N, C-alpha and C positions, 0 to 999 in steps of 0.2 A: 274763707269765702271765696277761692279765686275767682277773678274774673276773666269773664269772659263775654262772647256775643248775648245781647241783653237780647229775648226773646219777648214781644210784647206785641200779637198777635190782635188785631181789630179784623174784627167781623161782620161783616153785612151784607142787609138781603139789598138789594137792588130791579127795581120794576125794568125789566126789555121786553118793548114794545118794537113797530115795524117802522118807527117815524123817531126824526133824531127829537123833535117837537118834543113830544112828551115821555122820552126816556133818562132815567135818572143816572143822575149825575155822580163817579166816585169821585173823590178827595184822593191823589195826590200826594200831597205837598212836604210828609211826615211822613211818607210813608219811603222802605226801600221797592219791595218791588209783591209780588204775592201769586195768589194763587186764588181764578172759578170754577165754582161748581154750577153747575145746570141739576137743579132739583129735580125729582122722580117726577113723574109723570108732563114732568113740559111736551112743551111742540114746539122750543125752539131746535130747529139743527145747525144755523145761522149767525156769528159773531160779525159782523163789524164794527172794526174800533173809531171810532172819531176820537177829540184832542186837542182841550184849549188852556192857554196861557192865563185867564182869570174863570173865576167864578160866575156865571152865569155869561161867561163870554161866547166868540165867538168860536164854534165846533166844528174846524174839517177831518179830511175824512186822513188818517195817517196810514202813510206810504212805509215803506221799507228801501233798506239802503238801493236794494233795484229797481226803487218805482216800482211796486205791486202795494197793490192794497192790504190794508193788514184784515182778515178774514180770516175767522179760526171754524171751520168743523168742528159742530157739539154733537154733541144727545143724551139725555134725559138721565141721570142719575151718574155722567157722568163728573168729572175732575181734569185743568187743562192749567198750568203756568198759563200769569200775560207771556203774551211772547214780548221778546225783548225787544223791539221795533218800537212796542211804549216807553219804553223805560224811560227817556226824558220827558214826559208833559207831566203838566202838575195834576190836568184837573182828562176824564178822559168817560165819555158814555158809550157801552152798548148795544149798534142799533141789530136787534136783532132781525128773523125772515118769520118770526110767528111773535103772536106775544105768551107771556112768562119770565118768571123769572129767578132771578141768579143770586149765589151768594160768593162775596170775595172775601177772601183772606186778607190783608193785608200786613208787613210785616218791618216794626220799625228800624 
């Protein structure tokens, strides 16, 4: 067997709410990046991303290089790459415009 890129994806279900206080955290510390899928039947139409430097720490709104909030328009039954502007955060939370569940696939 030759050496190559090791693919060890971690898939995690995350409960998303319309409040930062009740949305589930996503641990990116040991992962490079990944994708998010909005489950079929979900009422979610947008995700606004928040980041923290520590587990249980203060979450702040994430912004891209232009200063715009990192928000994704999403739809039930669809999948999306995590925005590049989130790459430096060790912990993330996605706040939705409704309550729903997403699946996050993170790669080592």
